[in-house]
N, C-alpha and C positions, 0 to 999 in steps of 0.2 A: 586963103586961110582966114582971112579976115571975116569973110562971110560965115565961116564955120564958127569962129569965135563969137561973132555977133549972134549967131543962131544959138550957140550954147549959153551965152549970157541971157538972151531972151528966154530960153527954156528955163534957165536957172531962176530968172526973175518971175517967170510965169509959175514955176514950181513953188517958189517962195511965197508968191501971192496966194496960190491955191492952198499951200500949207497954212499960211496966216488965216485965210478964210476958213479952212477946216478947223484950225485952232479956235477961232472966234465962234464957229458953230458949236464946237464941243464945249467951250466955256458957257455959251448961251444955254446949251442943252444941260450942262452941269448945273448952271444957275437955276434953270427951270426945275431940275430934279431936286435941288436943295430947297427952292421955294416951295415946291409941292410937298416935300418932306416936312418943312416947317409948318405949312398949312395943315397937313395931316396930323402932325404932332400937336398943333394948337387945337385942332378939332378933337383929337383923342383926349387931350388934357381937359378941354371944356366938357366933353362927355363924362370923363372920370370925375371931375369936380361936381357936375350936375348929379351924377349917380351917387357920389358921396354925400352931397347935400340932401338928396331925396332919402337916402338911407338914414342919415342923421336926423332928419325931420321925422321919419317913421319911428325911429328908435325913441326920439323925444316924445312923440305922441304915445307910443306904447308905455313909456315910463310914466307919463302923465296919467294915462288911463289906469295903470297899475297903482299909482299913488292915490288917485281918487278912490279907486275901489278899496284900497287898504284903509283910507281915511273913513270911508263910509262904514266899512266893517268894524273899525275901531269905535266909531261913534255908536253903531248899533250894539256892539258888545258892551260898551260902557253904559248905554241906556238899559240894556237887558239886566246888567248887574245892579244898576240903580233901582230898577223896577223890582227885582228880586229882593233887594234890601228893604224897599218900601213894604212889599208883601210880608216879609219876615217880621218887620217892626209892627205892622198892623196885626198880624197873627199873634205876636207876643202880647200886644196890648189887649186883644180880645181874650186871650187865655188868662190874663190877670184880672179881668172884670168880675168873675163870680165872687159874691160876698161884699163887693165894694158898693158904695151908695149908687154910683152910676150903673153898676152891674145889676143891682136889685131892680131898678127901674127898667133896664133893658130886658132882663129876664121876664118881668111881668108883661112887657109889651110883646115879646116873642111868644109867650104862652097864650096871651089873648089872641094874637094873630093866628097861631096854629089852631087853636080851638075854633076860631071863627071860620077858618078854612075847612076844618073837619068838625062840624057840629055834633056828629055822632061819636066823638072821642070819648073813650072810657078811662084812658090813662094818659097822664102827661109825665114825661121824663124831664128832669131838670138837674142842674148841678147841686150837690149837697149843700153848698154855701148859700144857695138861693131858695132852697126848699121851704124854709120856715117863713119866708116873706111873700111867696106867691099865693094867690087866693083864687083858684079856679072855681068853677061851679061845683056845687055840692055833689053832683053825680060823677065828677071826674076825680080819679085817684091820682095823687102826686107820688111819683117814685123818684127818689134822689139818687140816681145812678149815672148821671152823665159826667164825663171827664172834663168837659168844657161847658161854657155858658150857653144860654138860649133854652129852647124847649123842643121836645118831640111829642106830638100828639098822636095817639094810637087808638084805633077802635078795637072792638072785640073780635074782628075778623082778620086782624094782623095788618091792616092797611095803616099807613102812618104819613104824617107830614113832618119833615125834618126842618125845623126852623131854628137850628142852632147857629151860633155866631160864625163858626168856621164853614158851615154849609152855605150860609148866606154870603160869606166872603167868596167862597169858591164859585158861587153862581153869579156874583156881580163883578168878580175880578176881571174877566175879559173886557168888559165895558170900561171899568175904572182904568185898567192898563192902557187901553186905546186912548182914553181921554188924557191921561198923564203923558203918554208918549207923544200924542198930538200937540199938547201944550208945550212940551219941551222942544218939539221940532219947530214950532212957530215962535218960540221964545217968550211965551206968556206964562 
């Protein structure tokens, strides 16, 4: 009986050892699974953080682009309003010139320039306030019918040279506007 007992004890010990080995294998396997899970979780976390950082950078870049565009548009709008104000003020000053000392000299200069450009002119139109002070050639009739200063020279075939203040302003405004805008842009 002893041998049987020893055999049973040996089997029990062997079974216990195998059980312990299996338990250790399962613990190692479980530890590997947990470590792999932690590693995958860390990788997923790292990927999520990287994706969030990339998205945040892109959003920040988009906000910056939008802000810069808005700022440029605001500056452009302010510049356009300022240029319109300048144009309005210049126009008002030109409309106030007829009959003034400066207006008389400018009307005479505009008349002379118009007649020089069109030597065959037979009629010159001027503002009523400047009509008495302008002295065209004797062959040119002065008609005081303009609503603003300057002069329009006309020949007997209906051709004319418009040398009025507002026409001159309209013709030179694009260049003046570009010059003002450029000087404001460069801070001069």
